[in-house]
Phi, psi and omega in degrees: 000330175290327180296318180294323181289318181292327177288321183296313176294320181295319177298319183294315176298317180294321173298314174305317177294316179302310182300320174295317178306308176309305177302331178277348186293159176225121186242134184241145170213156179223170182218170181067027187065030170102358183288334175237136180226130181240139176237124182241155170285159177307342177258011167091004177281135182291128181248337185206146179215115178242120180247133181292140189299325187288338169288318181298323183285349185288341183075007177255077180302321183293322177301310185298313176303319180293321180294320170301309181303312181299316174293324180294308189299312184292324176294326176293322175306303183297329173296314176300325172296326178296311176303311184292330175289321177286327172284320180300329170300315179300313187297331176298335186278346187282160180292159172311140181081352185261337189268006179239000000 
């Protein structure tokens, strides 16, 4: 029983570390050939948005908004993939029957 508890504590610490790394990760995507760039955390929160000054001067606010949405959505999709990959790796560490 002591071994089981020790293993459970080790796995809990490993899970917490992976969740921390996911939250600290940064994922980037761009749209419009790079005129809009979005950076999100591993949990999908938008942390940075860069819009090229040349696009802002074009007077096409609707196009810029579409590019922003596209870049943010792509960055969030990448963040989800990152989190899924990290957690899938963790699941392989679990004893049989606990990973599903």
